[in-house]
C-alpha positions in Angstrom: 0.0 0.0 0.0 1.4 3.4 -0.9 2.4 5.7 2.0 -0.3 8.3 1.1 -3.0 5.7 0.7 -2.1 4.1 4.0 -2.2 7.5 5.8 -5.6 8.2 4.2 -7.1 4.9 5.3 -5.7 5.3 8.8 -8.1 8.2 9.4 -11.2 6.1 8.4 -13.1 4.1 11.0 -12.6 0.4 10.5 -16.4 -0.2 10.0 -16.3 2.2 7.1 -13.2 0.5 5.7 -15.0 -2.9 5.9 -18.1 -1.5 4.2 -16.0 0.0 1.4 -14.1 -3.3 1.0 -17.4 -5.3 0.7 -18.8 -2.8 -1.9 -15.5 -2.8 -3.8 -15.5 -6.6 -3.7 -18.9 -6.7 -5.4 -17.5 -4.5 -8.2 -14.4 -6.7 -8.6 -16.4 -10.0 -8.5 -18.7 -8.7 -11.2 -15.9 -7.7 -13.5 -13.9 -10.8 -12.8 -16.8 -13.1 -13.6 -18.0 -11.1 -16.6 -15.0 -10.3 -18.6 -11.7 -11.3 -17.0 -12.0 -14.9 -15.9 -13.0 -16.1 -19.4 -9.7 -14.6 -20.8 -7.5 -16.2 -18.2 -5.6 -19.5 -18.1 -4.7 -21.8 -15.2 -3.4 -21.4 -12.5 -4.4 -17.7 -12.3 -7.9 -18.5 -13.6 -8.5 -20.8 -10.5 -7.2 -18.0 -8.2 -9.5 -15.4 -9.8 -12.4 -17.8 -9.4 -11.5 -18.3 -5.8 -11.4 -14.5 -5.3 -14.9 -14.1 -6.8 -16.2 -17.0 -4.8 -14.8 -15.5 -1.5 -16.3 -12.2 -2.3 -19.7 -13.8 -3.0 -19.4 -15.6 0.5 -18.3 -12.3 2.1 -15.0 -13.9 3.2 -12.6 -11.0 2.3 -10.8 -10.5 5.6 -8.5 -13.6 5.8 -4.9 -14.2 4.8 -5.8 -16.7 2.0 -8.0 -14.2 0.3 -5.3 -11.6 0.8 -2.6 -13.8 -0.8 -4.8 -14.7 -3.8 -5.6 -11.0 -4.3 -1.9 -10.1 -4.4 -1.0 -13.0 -6.7 -3.8 -12.3 -9.2 -3.1 -8.6 -9.2 0.5 -9.2 -10.0 -0.2 -11.7 -12.8 -2.9 -9.5 -14.3 -0.5 -6.5 -14.2 2.1 -8.6 -16.1 -0.6 -9.8 -18.5 -1.7 -6.2 -19.1 1.8 -5.2 -20.1 1.9 -8.1 -22.6 -1.1 -6.6 -24.3 0.5 -3.2 -24.8 1.8 -2.7 -28.4 4.8 -0.5 -29.0 5.2 1.0 -32.4 8.1 2.9 -33.8 7.0 6.0 -35.6 8.9 8.3 -37.9 8.2 11.5 -39.7 8.1 11.4 -43.4 7.0 15.0 -43.7 8.9 17.0 -46.4 9.7 19.8 -43.9 11.3 17.3 -41.4 14.9 17.2 -42.4 16.1 15.5 -39.2 14.2 12.3 -39.7 12.4 12.2 -36.3 11.8 8.8 -34.8 9.7 8.0 -31.7 7.8 5.2 -30.1 4.2 5.1 -29.2 2.5 2.7 -26.8 -0.9 1.5 -28.0 -3.4 0.2 -25.4 -5.4 -2.7 -26.8 -8.9 -3.3 -25.6 -7.5 -6.2 -23.5 -4.8 -4.0 -21.9 -7.5 -1.4 -21.0 -9.8 -4.0 -19.5 -6.9 -5.5 -17.5 -5.7 -2.1 -16.3 -9.2 -1.3 -15.0 -9.5 -4.6 -13.1 -5.9 -4.1 -11.7 -6.9 -0.7 -10.4 -10.0 -2.2 -8.8 -8.1 -5.1 -7.3 -5.5 -2.7 -5.9 -8.1 -0.6 -4.2 -9.7 -3.8 -2.8 -6.3 -5.0 -1.6 -5.7 -1.7 0.2 -9.0 -1.8 1.9 -8.7 -5.5 2.9 -5.1 -4.8 4.2 -6.4 -1.9 6.3 -9.2 -3.9 7.9 -6.8 -6.8 8.6 -4.3 -4.4 10.1 -7.0 -2.9 12.4 -8.1 -6.4 13.4 -4.5 -7.4 14.2 -3.9 -4.2 16.2 -7.1 -4.8 18.2 -5.9 -8.3 19.0 -2.5 -7.0 20.1 -4.1 -4.4 22.3 -6.5 -6.9 23.8 -3.6 -9.1 24.6 -2.0 -6.5 26.8 0.3 -4.6 24.5 2.0 -2.0 26.6 3.1 1.4 25.5 6.8 2.1 25.1 6.8 4.2 28.2 5.3 1.4 30.3 7.8 -1.1 29.1 10.9 1.2 29.7 11.6 1.8 33.4 14.1 4.5 32.5 11.6 6.8 30.8 9.3 6.7 33.9 11.6 9.0 35.6 
């Protein structure tokens, strides 16, 4: 999670984060099931199906889902890059005596679809991570985590 995004999410109540994650999950599941899963191959296809199924069951806040989410996002990002087309262009205009050459990246329809789902998956990942972090912090605090001042007899003065 990027530093700015983590700071933004730290200010949001955990209940709101969880609600956002569930809503984002529905969006992700719909896109995965509708357009992305049919274009995938194993083993990432099985992971994408597992993500959509977990979302349908509302099981977003566990480490298995978190791991699948990371793996699928990484694979889809690589797949997106493979659908980008780079073309070398040159100027054949009579006034161009330098013979200008440049490259252009062309986004295919597949690359655009994959970029959109990667963005949605990344947002979902950030929300799920934030909720899991809150849950883990709550467990630590409930287990008697002491502040640094309590643990250090020198700072008590």
